[in-house]
C-alpha positions as a Markdown table, in Angstrom:
| # | Residue | x | y | z |
|---|---|---|---|---|
| 1 | Met | 0.0 | 0.0 | 0.0 |
| 2 | Leu | 1.4 | 3.4 | -1.0 |
| 3 | Leu | 0.7 | 6.6 | 0.9 |
| 4 | Ser | -0.9 | 8.6 | -1.9 |
| 5 | Ser | -2.1 | 8.4 | -5.4 |
| 6 | Glu | -2.4 | 12.1 | -6.1 |
| 7 | Asp | -0.4 | 13.7 | -8.9 |
| 8 | Asp | 1.2 | 16.3 | -6.7 |
| 9 | Glu | 4.6 | 15.4 | -5.1 |
| 10 | Val | 4.0 | 13.7 | -1.8 |
| 11 | Arg | 5.3 | 15.5 | 1.2 |
| 12 | Thr | 5.1 | 14.1 | 4.7 |
| 13 | Trp | 6.7 | 14.5 | 8.1 |
| 14 | Ala | 9.5 | 12.3 | 6.8 |
| 15 | Asp | 10.7 | 15.1 | 4.5 |
| 16 | Asp | 11.7 | 17.1 | 7.6 |
| 17 | Leu | 14.5 | 15.6 | 9.7 |
| 18 | Ile | 13.8 | 15.1 | 13.4 |
| 19 | Asp | 16.8 | 16.9 | 14.7 |
| 20 | Asp | 18.9 | 15.1 | 17.4 |
| 21 | Glu | 22.0 | 16.4 | 18.9 |
| 22 | Phe | 24.1 | 13.4 | 17.8 |
| 23 | Thr | 23.4 | 13.6 | 14.1 |
| 24 | Ala | 24.4 | 15.9 | 11.2 |
| 25 | Val | 23.8 | 15.6 | 7.5 |
| 26 | Ser | 25.0 | 17.4 | 4.4 |
| 27 | Ser | 22.8 | 20.3 | 3.3 |
| 28 | His | 25.0 | 21.3 | 0.3 |
| 29 | Gln | 24.6 | 24.9 | 1.3 |
| 30 | Thr | 28.3 | 25.5 | 1.3 |
| 31 | Ile | 29.1 | 23.4 | -1.8 |
| 32 | Arg | 29.3 | 24.8 | -5.3 |
| 33 | Leu | 29.6 | 21.5 | -7.2 |
| 34 | Asp | 28.5 | 21.5 | -10.8 |
| 35 | Thr | 26.4 | 18.4 | -11.5 |
| 36 | Asn | 24.7 | 16.9 | -14.5 |
| 37 | Asp | 21.5 | 16.8 | -12.5 |
| 38 | Ser | 20.5 | 19.5 | -10.0 |
| 39 | Lys | 17.4 | 17.5 | -9.0 |
| 40 | Ser | 18.9 | 14.1 | -8.4 |
| 41 | Leu | 16.7 | 11.7 | -6.6 |
| 42 | Gln | 18.1 | 11.1 | -3.1 |
| 43 | Lys | 16.8 | 11.5 | 0.4 |
| 44 | His | 17.5 | 10.7 | 3.9 |
| 45 | Phe | 15.6 | 10.5 | 7.1 |
| 46 | Ser | 16.5 | 10.6 | 10.8 |
| 47 | Leu | 14.1 | 9.9 | 13.7 |
| 48 | Tyr | 13.9 | 8.7 | 17.3 |
| 49 | Gln | 11.1 | 6.4 | 18.4 |
| 50 | Asn | 10.6 | 4.2 | 21.5 |
| 51 | Asn | 14.3 | 4.3 | 22.5 |
| 52 | His | 15.5 | 3.6 | 19.0 |
| 53 | Tyr | 17.3 | 5.9 | 16.5 |
| 54 | Ile | 16.4 | 5.2 | 12.9 |
| 55 | Tyr | 18.4 | 6.5 | 9.9 |
| 56 | Gly | 18.1 | 6.0 | 6.2 |
| 57 | Val | 19.8 | 7.1 | 3.0 |
| 58 | Leu | 18.1 | 6.4 | -0.4 |
| 59 | Thr | 19.3 | 7.1 | -3.9 |
| 60 | Gly | 17.5 | 6.6 | -7.2 |
| 61 | Phe | 19.1 | 5.5 | -10.5 |
| 62 | Asn | 18.0 | 4.8 | -14.1 |
| 63 | Tyr | 15.4 | 7.6 | -13.8 |
| 64 | Gly | 16.5 | 9.4 | -17.0 |
| 65 | Asp | 15.1 | 12.9 | -16.6 |
| 66 | Ser | 14.7 | 13.8 | -12.9 |
| 67 | Asn | 11.7 | 16.0 | -13.9 |
| 68 | Asp | 9.8 | 12.8 | -14.7 |
| 69 | Glu | 6.8 | 13.2 | -12.4 |
| 70 | His | 6.2 | 9.4 | -12.2 |
| 71 | Cys | 9.7 | 8.6 | -10.9 |
| 72 | Arg | 9.8 | 11.5 | -8.5 |
| 73 | Lys | 6.4 | 10.5 | -7.1 |
| 74 | Ile | 7.4 | 6.9 | -6.5 |
| 75 | Phe | 10.7 | 8.0 | -5.0 |
| 76 | Ser | 9.0 | 10.5 | -2.6 |
| 77 | Glu | 6.4 | 7.9 | -1.5 |
| 78 | Val | 9.0 | 5.2 | -0.9 |
| 79 | Cys | 11.1 | 7.6 | 1.2 |
| 80 | Ser | 8.0 | 8.5 | 3.3 |
| 81 | Tyr | 6.8 | 4.9 | 3.6 |
| 82 | Phe | 10.1 | 3.5 | 4.8 |
| 83 | Pro | 10.2 | 5.2 | 8.2 |
| 84 | Leu | 6.5 | 4.6 | 8.8 |
| 85 | Glu | 6.9 | 0.9 | 8.3 |
| 86 | Leu | 10.0 | 0.8 | 10.5 |
| 87 | Ile | 8.3 | 2.7 | 13.3 |
| 88 | Glu | 5.2 | 0.5 | 13.2 |
| 89 | Arg | 7.3 | -2.6 | 13.6 |
| 90 | Ile | 9.6 | -1.1 | 16.3 |
| 91 | Asn | 6.6 | 0.0 | 18.4 |
| 92 | Ser | 5.3 | -3.6 | 18.3 |
| 93 | Leu | 8.7 | -5.1 | 19.2 |
| 94 | Lys | 8.3 | -7.7 | 21.9 |
| 95 | Asn | 11.9 | -8.9 | 22.4 |
| 96 | Pro | 14.2 | -5.8 | 21.9 |
| 97 | Asp | 17.2 | -7.9 | 23.1 |
| 98 | Gln | 17.0 | -10.4 | 20.3 |
| 99 | Asp | 18.9 | -9.8 | 17.1 |
| 100 | Glu | 16.4 | -11.9 | 15.2 |
| 101 | Cys | 13.6 | -9.4 | 15.9 |
| 102 | Tyr | 15.5 | -6.6 | 14.3 |
| 103 | Glu | 16.5 | -8.8 | 11.3 |
| 104 | Thr | 12.8 | -9.6 | 10.8 |
| 105 | Ile | 11.9 | -5.9 | 11.0 |
| 106 | Leu | 14.4 | -5.0 | 8.3 |
| 107 | Leu | 13.6 | -7.9 | 6.0 |
| 108 | Glu | 9.9 | -7.4 | 6.2 |
| 109 | Thr | 10.2 | -3.6 | 5.6 |
| 110 | Phe | 12.3 | -4.1 | 2.5 |
| 111 | Tyr | 9.9 | -6.7 | 1.2 |
| 112 | Ile | 6.9 | -4.4 | 1.7 |
| 113 | Ile | 8.6 | -1.5 | 0.0 |
| 114 | Glu | 9.4 | -3.7 | -3.1 |
| 115 | Gln | 5.8 | -4.9 | -3.3 |
| 116 | Ser | 4.7 | -1.2 | -3.1 |
| 117 | Ile | 7.0 | -0.3 | -6.0 |
| 118 | Arg | 5.6 | -3.2 | -8.0 |
| 119 | Lys | 2.1 | -2.2 | -7.3 |
| 120 | His | 2.8 | 1.4 | -8.4 |
| 121 | Met | 4.4 | 0.1 | -11.6 |
| 122 | Asp | 1.5 | -2.2 | -12.6 |
| 123 | Asp | -0.2 | 0.4 | -14.7 |
| 124 | Val | 3.0 | 1.3 | -16.5 |
| 125 | Leu | 3.6 | -2.4 | -17.3 |
| 126 | Ser | 0.0 | -2.9 | -18.5 |
| 127 | Glu | 0.1 | 0.2 | -20.7 |
| 128 | Lys | 3.4 | -0.9 | -22.2 |
| 129 | Thr | 2.2 | -4.4 | -22.9 |
| 130 | Ala | -1.0 | -3.1 | -24.5 |
| 131 | Leu | 1.0 | -0.6 | -26.7 |
| 132 | Glu | 3.4 | -3.3 | -27.9 |
| 133 | Leu | 0.4 | -5.4 | -29.1 |
| 134 | Thr | -0.6 | -2.6 | -31.4 |
| 135 | Leu | 2.7 | -2.4 | -33.2 |
| 136 | Ser | 1.9 | -5.0 | -35.8 |
| 137 | Gly | -1.2 | -3.3 | -37.1 |
| 138 | Ile | -0.2 | 0.4 | -37.2 |
| 139 | Asp | 0.7 | 2.6 | -40.0 |
| 140 | Ser | 4.5 | 3.1 | -40.4 |
| 141 | Ser | 4.1 | 6.9 | -39.9 |
| 142 | Gln | 2.8 | 6.3 | -36.4 |
| 143 | Tyr | 5.6 | 4.0 | -35.4 |
| 144 | Pro | 8.2 | 6.6 | -34.2 |
| 145 | Lys | 5.6 | 8.2 | -31.9 |
| 146 | Ile | 4.6 | 4.8 | -30.4 |
| 147 | Gln | 8.2 | 3.8 | -30.1 |
| 148 | Gln | 9.0 | 7.0 | -28.2 |
| 149 | Lys | 6.2 | 6.2 | -25.8 |
| 150 | Leu | 7.5 | 2.6 | -25.4 |
| 151 | Asn | 10.9 | 4.0 | -24.5 |
| 152 | Glu | 9.3 | 6.2 | -21.9 |
| 153 | Tyr | 7.6 | 3.2 | -20.3 |
| 154 | Thr | 10.8 | 1.3 | -20.4 |
| 155 | Gln | 12.6 | 4.1 | -18.6 |
| 156 | Lys | 10.0 | 4.2 | -15.9 |
| 157 | Leu | 10.3 | 0.4 | -15.4 |
| 158 | Ser | 14.1 | 0.7 | -15.2 |
| 159 | Phe | 13.8 | 3.1 | -12.2 |
| 160 | Gly | 15.5 | 1.6 | -9.1 |
| 161 | Phe | 16.8 | 2.4 | -5.6 |
| 162 | Ser | 19.8 | 1.9 | -3.5 |
| 163 | Cys | 19.2 | 2.1 | 0.2 |
| 164 | Val | 20.9 | 1.8 | 3.6 |
| 165 | Ile | 18.9 | 1.7 | 6.8 |
| 166 | Thr | 20.3 | 1.8 | 10.4 |
| 167 | Ile | 18.5 | 1.0 | 13.7 |
| 168 | Ile | 20.4 | 1.9 | 16.8 |
| 169 | Asn | 19.2 | 0.8 | 20.2 |
| 170 | Thr | 21.0 | 1.1 | 23.6 |
| 171 | Thr | 23.5 | -1.7 | 22.9 |
| 172 | Lys | 23.8 | -2.5 | 19.2 |
| 173 | Ile | 23.8 | -1.1 | 15.6 |
| 174 | Tyr | 21.7 | -2.9 | 13.0 |
| 175 | Val | 22.2 | -2.2 | 9.3 |
| 176 | Ala | 20.4 | -3.3 | 6.2 |
| 177 | Asn | 21.5 | -2.2 | 2.8 |
| 178 | Ile | 20.8 | -2.9 | -0.8 |
| 179 | Gly | 22.8 | -1.5 | -3.8 |
| 180 | Asp | 25.7 | 0.8 | -3.3 |
| 181 | Thr | 24.8 | 3.1 | -0.5 |
| 182 | Arg | 27.1 | 2.4 | 2.5 |
| 183 | Ala | 27.4 | 2.4 | 6.3 |
| 184 | Ile | 30.8 | 2.8 | 7.8 |
| 185 | Leu | 31.6 | 2.7 | 11.5 |
| 186 | Cys | 34.6 | 4.7 | 12.8 |
| 187 | Val | 36.4 | 3.2 | 15.8 |
| 188 | Lys | 39.0 | 5.3 | 17.7 |
| 189 | His | 41.3 | 3.9 | 20.3 |
| 190 | Asn | 44.5 | 5.7 | 21.6 |
| 191 | Asn | 44.2 | 8.2 | 18.7 |
| 192 | Thr | 44.2 | 5.4 | 16.2 |
| 193 | Ile | 41.3 | 5.3 | 13.8 |
| 194 | Arg | 40.1 | 2.3 | 11.9 |
| 195 | Ser | 37.0 | 1.6 | 9.9 |
| 196 | Gln | 34.5 | -1.2 | 9.9 |
| 197 | Glu | 32.1 | -1.5 | 7.0 |
| 198 | Leu | 28.6 | -2.5 | 8.2 |
| 199 | Ser | 27.2 | -2.5 | 4.7 |
| 200 | Thr | 27.7 | -4.9 | 1.8 |
| 201 | Arg | 28.6 | -3.8 | -1.7 |
| 202 | His | 26.1 | -5.3 | -4.2 |
| 203 | Asp | 28.1 | -5.0 | -7.4 |
| 204 | Leu | 30.4 | -7.1 | -9.5 |
| 205 | Ser | 33.4 | -6.2 | -7.3 |
| 206 | Asn | 32.0 | -8.4 | -4.6 |
| 207 | Pro | 33.3 | -12.0 | -5.0 |
| 208 | Asn | 30.3 | -13.4 | -3.0 |
| 209 | Glu | 27.9 | -11.8 | -5.4 |
| 210 | Leu | 29.9 | -13.3 | -8.4 |
| 211 | Lys | 29.7 | -16.7 | -6.8 |
| 212 | Arg | 26.0 | -16.3 | -6.3 |
| 213 | Leu | 25.5 | -15.5 | -10.0 |
| 214 | Glu | 27.7 | -18.4 | -11.1 |
| 215 | Ser | 25.6 | -20.7 | -8.9 |
| 216 | Ile | 22.6 | -19.9 | -11.1 |
| 217 | Ser | 24.5 | -20.7 | -14.3 |
| 218 | Ile | 25.5 | -17.1 | -15.3 |
| 219 | Glu | 28.9 | -16.6 | -16.9 |
| 220 | Thr | 30.4 | -13.7 | -15.0 |
| 221 | Glu | 33.6 | -13.0 | -17.1 |
| 222 | Val | 31.7 | -10.7 | -19.5 |
| 223 | Leu | 29.8 | -9.1 | -16.7 |
| 224 | Lys | 33.1 | -8.3 | -14.9 |
| 225 | Ser | 34.7 | -6.9 | -18.0 |
| 226 | Asn | 31.8 | -4.6 | -18.6 |
| 227 | Gln | 31.0 | -3.9 | -15.0 |
| 228 | Arg | 27.4 | -4.1 | -15.9 |
| 229 | Ile | 24.6 | -6.6 | -15.2 |
| 230 | Gly | 21.7 | -5.9 | -17.6 |
| 231 | Asn | 20.9 | -2.2 | -17.5 |
| 232 | Met | 22.8 | -1.4 | -14.3 |
| 233 | Ala | 26.0 | -2.0 | -12.3 |
| 234 | Leu | 24.3 | -3.4 | -9.2 |
| 235 | Thr | 23.5 | -7.0 | -8.3 |
| 236 | Arg | 20.7 | -6.1 | -5.9 |
| 237 | Cys | 18.3 | -3.2 | -5.7 |
| 238 | Leu | 14.7 | -2.1 | -5.1 |
| 239 | Gly | 12.7 | -1.5 | -8.2 |
| 240 | Asn | 14.1 | -1.9 | -11.7 |
| 241 | Leu | 11.3 | -4.2 | -12.8 |
| 242 | Lys | 12.5 | -4.1 | -16.4 |
| 243 | Leu | 15.6 | -6.1 | -15.4 |
| 244 | Lys | 13.9 | -8.2 | -12.7 |
| 245 | Asn | 10.9 | -9.2 | -14.8 |
| 246 | Phe | 12.6 | -9.6 | -18.2 |
| 247 | Phe | 16.2 | -10.7 | -17.4 |
| 248 | Lys | 15.9 | -13.5 | -19.9 |
| 249 | Asn | 15.9 | -10.8 | -22.7 |
| 250 | Tyr | 19.5 | -9.9 | -21.8 |
| 251 | Pro | 22.0 | -12.3 | -23.6 |
| 252 | Asp | 24.4 | -12.3 | -20.6 |
| 253 | Leu | 21.6 | -13.3 | -18.2 |
| 254 | Ser | 19.5 | -15.6 | -20.4 |
| 255 | Ser | 21.1 | -18.7 | -19.0 |
| 256 | Ala | 20.1 | -17.9 | -15.4 |
| 257 | Thr | 18.1 | -20.6 | -13.7 |
| 258 | Ser | 16.6 | -18.2 | -11.1 |
| 259 | Asp | 16.3 | -14.4 | -10.6 |
| 260 | Pro | 19.8 | -12.9 | -10.8 |
| 261 | Ile | 18.8 | -9.5 | -9.3 |
| 262 | Leu | 17.8 | -9.8 | -5.6 |
| 263 | Thr | 15.5 | -7.6 | -3.5 |
| 264 | Glu | 16.7 | -9.0 | -0.2 |
| 265 | Pro | 19.1 | -6.7 | 1.7 |
| 266 | Ser | 22.3 | -7.7 | 3.4 |
| 267 | Leu | 22.1 | -7.5 | 7.2 |
| 268 | Asn | 24.9 | -6.7 | 9.6 |
| 269 | Ser | 25.1 | -5.7 | 13.3 |
| 270 | Thr | 27.7 | -4.8 | 15.8 |
| 271 | Arg | 27.8 | -4.0 | 19.5 |
| 272 | Ile | 28.3 | -0.5 | 20.7 |
| 273 | Asn | 31.2 | 0.2 | 23.0 |
| 274 | Asn | 33.3 | 3.1 | 24.1 |
| 275 | Ser | 35.6 | 3.0 | 21.2 |
| 276 | Cys | 32.8 | 3.7 | 18.7 |
| 277 | Lys | 33.3 | 7.3 | 17.6 |
| 278 | Phe | 30.8 | 7.9 | 14.8 |
| 279 | Leu | 28.8 | 6.1 | 12.1 |
| 280 | Ile | 28.4 | 7.5 | 8.6 |
| 281 | Leu | 25.8 | 6.7 | 6.0 |
| 282 | Ala | 26.7 | 7.9 | 2.5 |
| 283 | Ser | 25.7 | 7.6 | -1.2 |
| 284 | Ala | 28.0 | 6.0 | -3.7 |
| 285 | Ser | 29.0 | 9.2 | -5.4 |
| 286 | Leu | 31.0 | 10.3 | -2.4 |
| 287 | Phe | 33.2 | 7.2 | -2.5 |
| 288 | Lys | 33.7 | 7.6 | -6.3 |
| 289 | Ala | 35.0 | 11.1 | -5.8 |
| 290 | Leu | 37.3 | 9.9 | -3.0 |
| 291 | Gln | 38.7 | 7.1 | -5.1 |
| 292 | Gln | 39.6 | 9.5 | -7.9 |
| 293 | Cys | 41.1 | 12.0 | -5.4 |
| 294 | Phe | 43.4 | 9.4 | -3.7 |
| 295 | Asn | 43.8 | 7.1 | -6.7 |
| 296 | Arg | 42.9 | 3.9 | -4.9 |
| 297 | Glu | 39.9 | 1.7 | -4.3 |
| 298 | Asn | 39.8 | 1.5 | -0.5 |
| 299 | Val | 39.2 | 5.0 | 0.8 |
| 300 | Leu | 37.3 | 4.3 | 4.0 |
| 301 | Asp | 40.1 | 5.3 | 6.3 |
| 302 | Asp | 40.8 | 8.4 | 4.3 |
| 303 | Leu | 37.2 | 9.6 | 4.7 |
| 304 | Leu | 37.1 | 8.9 | 8.4 |
| 305 | Leu | 40.3 | 10.8 | 8.9 |
| 306 | Ile | 38.9 | 13.8 | 7.1 |
| 307 | Ile | 35.8 | 13.7 | 9.2 |
| 308 | Asp | 37.7 | 13.2 | 12.4 |
| 309 | Asp | 40.0 | 16.2 | 11.6 |
| 310 | Lys | 36.9 | 18.4 | 11.1 |
| 311 | Leu | 35.5 | 17.2 | 14.4 |
| 312 | Thr | 38.8 | 17.7 | 16.2 |
| 313 | Glu | 39.0 | 21.3 | 14.9 |
| 314 | Arg | 36.0 | 22.0 | 17.2 |
| 315 | Asn | 33.7 | 22.9 | 14.3 |
| 316 | Asp | 30.0 | 22.8 | 15.0 |
| 317 | His | 29.3 | 19.2 | 14.3 |
| 318 | Lys | 26.2 | 20.1 | 12.4 |
| 319 | Asn | 28.4 | 21.8 | 9.8 |
| 320 | Val | 30.9 | 19.0 | 9.5 |
| 321 | Pro | 29.3 | 17.0 | 6.7 |
| 322 | Asp | 29.2 | 20.1 | 4.5 |
| 323 | Leu | 32.8 | 21.0 | 5.4 |
| 324 | Val | 34.0 | 17.4 | 4.6 |
| 325 | Leu | 32.2 | 17.4 | 1.2 |
| 326 | Gln | 33.5 | 20.8 | 0.4 |
| 327 | Asp | 37.1 | 19.7 | 0.9 |
| 328 | Ile | 36.6 | 16.4 | -1.0 |
| 329 | Phe | 34.9 | 17.9 | -4.0 |
| 330 | Gln | 37.2 | 20.9 | -4.2 |
| 331 | Lys | 40.1 | 18.4 | -4.5 |
| 332 | Tyr | 38.1 | 16.4 | -7.0 |
| 333 | Leu | 37.4 | 19.4 | -9.2 |
| 334 | Asn | 41.0 | 20.4 | -9.1 |
| 335 | Leu | 42.1 | 17.0 | -10.3 |
| 336 | Asn | 39.3 | 16.6 | -12.9 |
| 337 | Glu | 39.1 | 20.1 | -14.3 |
| 338 | His | 38.3 | 19.0 | -17.8 |
| 339 | Gln | 36.3 | 15.9 | -17.0 |
| 340 | Glu | 32.5 | 15.7 | -16.9 |
| 341 | Ser | 30.9 | 16.5 | -13.6 |
| 342 | Phe | 29.3 | 14.0 | -11.2 |
| 343 | His | 25.8 | 13.0 | -11.9 |
| 344 | Ser | 24.5 | 14.0 | -8.4 |
| 345 | Lys | 25.6 | 15.6 | -5.2 |
| 346 | Pro | 26.3 | 13.1 | -2.5 |
| 347 | Ile | 24.6 | 12.5 | 0.9 |
| 348 | Leu | 26.7 | 12.3 | 4.0 |
| 349 | Leu | 25.1 | 11.6 | 7.3 |
| 350 | Ile | 27.2 | 11.5 | 10.5 |
| 351 | Arg | 26.0 | 10.0 | 13.7 |
| 352 | Leu | 28.2 | 10.6 | 16.8 |
| 353 | Phe | 28.3 | 8.1 | 19.7 |
| 354 | His | 29.7 | 10.6 | 22.2 |
| 355 | His | 28.2 | 14.0 | 23.1 |
| 356 | Pro | 29.3 | 16.7 | 20.6 |
| 357 | Asn | 30.9 | 18.7 | 23.4 |
| 358 | Glu | 32.9 | 15.7 | 24.7 |
| 359 | Thr | 36.6 | 15.9 | 24.0 |
| 360 | Asp | 38.7 | 13.1 | 22.4 |
| 361 | Ser | 40.7 | 12.8 | 25.6 |
| 362 | Thr | 37.5 | 12.1 | 27.6 |
| 363 | Ala | 36.3 | 9.5 | 25.0 |
| 364 | Asp | 39.7 | 7.9 | 25.0 |
| 365 | His | 39.8 | 7.7 | 28.7 |
| 366 | Asp | 36.4 | 6.0 | 28.7 |
| 367 | Ala | 37.6 | 3.5 | 26.1 |
| 368 | Ala | 40.9 | 2.7 | 27.9 |
| 369 | Asp | 39.6 | -0.7 | 29.0 |
| 370 | Glu | 38.4 | -1.7 | 25.5 |
| 371 | Glu | 40.5 | -4.1 | 23.4 |
| 372 | Ala | 42.4 | -2.2 | 20.8 |
| 373 | Asn | 41.9 | -4.9 | 18.2 |
| 374 | His | 38.6 | -6.2 | 19.5 |
| 375 | Asp | 36.4 | -7.7 | 16.8 |
| 376 | Leu | 33.2 | -5.6 | 16.9 |
| 377 | Lys | 31.2 | -8.3 | 15.3 |
| 378 | Val | 31.6 | -10.5 | 18.4 |
| 379 | Asp | 29.5 | -9.5 | 21.3 |
| 380 | Lys | 31.7 | -8.7 | 24.3 |
| 381 | Thr | 30.7 | -10.1 | 27.7 |
| 382 | Val | 30.3 | -7.5 | 30.4 |
| 383 | Ile | 31.1 | -8.8 | 33.8 |
| 384 | Thr | 29.4 | -7.1 | 36.7 |
| 385 | Pro | 31.1 | -7.4 | 40.1 |
| 386 | Ile | 29.1 | -9.1 | 42.8 |
| 387 | Ile | 29.5 | -7.5 | 46.3 |
| 388 | Ile | 29.4 | -10.2 | 48.9 |
| 389 | Met | 28.2 | -8.9 | 52.3 |
| 390 | Asn | 28.3 | -12.0 | 54.5 |
| 391 | Asp | 29.2 | -11.1 | 58.1 |
| 392 | Asp | 31.8 | -13.9 | 58.4 |
| 393 | Ile | 34.0 | -12.5 | 55.6 |
| 394 | Asn | 36.6 | -10.1 | 56.9 |
| 395 | Leu | 36.7 | -6.9 | 54.8 |
| 396 | Asp | 39.8 | -5.6 | 56.4 |
| 397 | Pro | 42.7 | -6.3 | 53.9 |
| 398 | Ser | 45.2 | -6.3 | 56.8 |
| 399 | Lys | 43.6 | -9.5 | 58.2 |
| 400 | Ser | 43.4 | -12.9 | 56.8 |
| 401 | Asn | 40.1 | -14.5 | 55.8 |
| 402 | Asp | 41.6 | -18.0 | 56.2 |
| 403 | Ser | 39.3 | -18.6 | 59.2 |
| 404 | Val | 36.4 | -18.6 | 56.9 |
| 405 | Gly | 37.5 | -22.0 | 55.7 |
| 406 | Ser | 39.0 | -23.3 | 52.5 |
| 407 | Ser | 35.9 | -25.2 | 51.6 |
| 408 | Lys | 34.1 | -22.0 | 50.8 |
| 409 | Gln | 36.8 | -20.9 | 48.4 |
| 410 | Glu | 36.7 | -24.2 | 46.7 |
| 411 | Ser | 32.9 | -24.3 | 46.4 |
| 412 | Asp | 31.3 | -23.5 | 43.0 |
| 413 | Glu | 28.4 | -21.8 | 44.7 |
| 414 | Ile | 28.3 | -18.0 | 45.0 |
| 415 | Pro | 27.2 | -17.0 | 48.6 |
| 416 | Ala | 24.0 | -15.1 | 48.8 |
| 417 | Tyr | 24.2 | -11.5 | 50.0 |
| 418 | Val | 20.7 | -11.6 | 51.6 |
| 419 | Asp | 19.9 | -13.9 | 54.6 |
| 420 | Phe | 16.8 | -15.8 | 53.6 |
| 421 | Val | 16.6 | -18.0 | 56.8 |
| 422 | Pro | 13.8 | -15.9 | 58.4 |
| 423 | Leu | 11.7 | -16.0 | 55.2 |
| 424 | Ile | 12.2 | -19.8 | 54.8 |
| 425 | Glu | 11.2 | -20.4 | 58.5 |
| 426 | Ala | 8.1 | -18.3 | 58.0 |
| 427 | Leu | 7.1 | -20.2 | 54.9 |
| 428 | Gln | 7.7 | -23.6 | 56.6 |
| 429 | Lys | 5.6 | -22.5 | 59.5 |
| 430 | His | 2.6 | -21.9 | 57.2 |
| 431 | Asn | 3.4 | -25.2 | 55.2 |
| 432 | Ile | 4.3 | -23.2 | 52.0 |
| 433 | Asp | 6.7 | -25.0 | 49.7 |
| 434 | Tyr | 9.5 | -22.5 | 49.3 |
| 435 | Asp | 11.2 | -24.5 | 46.5 |
| 436 | Cys | 8.8 | -23.2 | 44.0 |
| 437 | Phe | 10.0 | -19.7 | 44.4 |
């Protein structure tokens, strides 16, 4: 079910970010970047609901003209529908401590969004099919006009989305992504920064995606050389029904024994600890610019260092995303003075894990007990000390507790810190079975 069927562009509360003190996002107000498309289809949302922070970055592709009312309408509705679906499921969450609950929330939401896109495209698909049936009986003079209309339908059906969604509760970060939008966690310990990618790249550079395609009888060598699969560069996405419904029409995909383009997102999670400095959600165009600036593929640490420098300079953290993008794209434009501009301006969302006014020294002090090389994907056990208050234990460190008896030290039982004898005697007096308590 979609939110609206009116012709006007849909606008809901999701278009206005809920401002929280830990989050900043690029506004492009300070950036003078020439792009091929000043109305690129990209949005983000940020909200707080029921002790959960929810963030999302969505970008559209294969939309041809950004002024296409149909594509803009679908994109706006999907961007509004995503947070509504997530909120509804989080509010009904029964076991907030179980990872499986969050995985279900994210998978169900992506599935419903895909079904909504398909429902919205039903009319386009029907009109295109009906028009194709008329081609054989029309006058040749009408053919160019009909073909142009068919091309418009094909463009609409090719419209797709990349998306990354993050849910943060009090202990963990949950990420679901599809396409080429990314989520990167910055971990800082003893002034050393390292990155952990919480998203999965769904393109032909991912060996796992290549293996998946090969497992359904697709020859991947040609795909890798062209860096294209059908009409796009991604192996998973929302939308793009032209490729999903008619992949057999593409020679490189005709041998596929099942759907090559998946709608299912990749899921990742990690536990929050004191070494977590900030999380970023970003669109693919940002990383493409960085790769050209630094002339290498892996630029995650470069990006995190730039962000950390801006934060260390005590800039207002709300301005940091724009300052970061300004530096990156100024360098990009200097290096690519005569090359074509980027298709769209990027989105950069930064979510801090410490209060914006907290200094690095304070954060580092809090993280002193964390493992420098701790694998964040493994939940770390937190041991809470038990204070034993038995009267027969001597709390004076100058005196020995040997009189307590070595048998107590050797016992596996942990002594209780409350004396239950009076309670047990009272229960026995009234013939109440205390073992059931």
